[in-house]
N, C-alpha and C positions, 0 to 999 in steps of 0.2 A: 663805397665806390667814390673815387675821386672825380670831380667835375673840373672841366677846363673852361676858361673864359674864351670867348670867340673874338676873332678879329676878321679883318678883311681877308677873305680867301680861306677861312677855316679857324681851327683852334689856334691859340697863342703858341707858337713854335718853342718859345723858351720854357713855358710851362710843361709842354709835352716832353721836351728834351730833358728837363729836370726830373719829371716823373719816370721816364725811361732810365735815367741814371740811378735814381733811387731804387728802382726794380732790379736793375742789374747788379748794384752794390748788395742788396738783400739776397739775390739769387747766389751770387758768388759767396756770400757769407754762409748761407745754408749749405752750399756745396762743400765748403771748406770744413764745416761742422761735420757733415756726413763722412767726408774723407777721414777725418780725425777719429770719428766714432768707429768707422770700419777698421782702421788701423789698431784701435784700442781693443776692439773684438778680436781681431787676429791675434794680437799680443796675449789677450786672456785665454784664447783657445790653445795657444802654444803652451802657456803656463799650466792650464788644466791637463793638457796631454802629458806634460812633464810630471805632474803630481800622479796622474793616473799610472804612469810608467813606474814611479816611485812606489806607489801602492802595490803594484803587481809584483815588483822586485821584492818588496818587504814580505808580501804574502808567500812567495816562493821561498824566501829565506826561512820563514817560519815553518813552512812545510818540510824543508831540508833539516832544519834543527829538530823538529819532532821525529823525523824518520831516523836521524842520527842518534836521537835519545832512545828510540825504541830498539834499534840495533845494538846500542851499547848495553841496554838492559838485558836483551836476549843473550848477548855474548856473555855478560856476567852470570846470568842464570845458568847458561850451559857450562860455563867454567866451574861454577860452584857445584853443579850437579855431577860433573866429571870428577871433581876432586873428592866428593862424598862417596861416588862409586868405587873410586880407586881405594878409598880408605876402607870400604866394606869388603872388597876382594882381598885385601892384605890382612884382614882381621884374623885369618887362620894361622898366620905366622907365630913364631914363638912370641910369648907374652911381652917380653921386653922390647922386641922389635916393633910389635903392634902398638905398644904404648908410645914409643918414640915416634913412629910414623903418624899415629893419631894426633899427637901433640903438634907435629909439624903441619898436618893438614888443618888443624884448628887455627894455627897462626896464619896459614895462607888464606884460610876463609876469612879470618878478621881483616887481613890485608885487603882482600877483594871487596869485602864489605865497605871498608874505608874508601877504596877506589870508587865503588859504586856510589857512595854518598858524595864524594868529590865530583864525579862525573854528573850526577843529578844536579848538584849545586851549580856547576858550570852551565849545564844546559838551561836550568831555570834562569840564571843570570843572563844568558844570551837571549832567551825568549823575553824576558822582562825588559831588556834593552831594546829589542825589536819593537815590542808593543809601546814602549815610551816613544820610539821614534815615530810609530804610526800616530800616536796621540798628538805629538809635536806637529805633524803635518796640518792638523786642524788649526793650529795656533798661528800659522804663517799669515801675515798681514800683506795686503796688496797696497 
């Protein structure tokens, strides 16, 4: 605690005034620091909200990609089943017609399998890219 020297009529006014000025400067400095910290907190909270929104968007994108992948697989399975069923129904036709149609069905099935493989690769690439973006969010420096 600071002690003031005394003079006639009380404490030395210059010392008291200097002390009041020091206290005022210190108070203003602390107040400015608090305002700056409050601003920084607000900025960080906005950034956090932005990243939370990005995370939510990425999660939704991953779910959409998974759903699309499942739908593509189901469609491909249904198409291949349909082709196989059609081939079985037409097996009772003349031997030559049946052989030609079976050969055509096999070619279509191979093409569908290539398409399925291509679709799978594309979906895996999208998911990998999305996961990479999620991992990159952790590497953002402030």
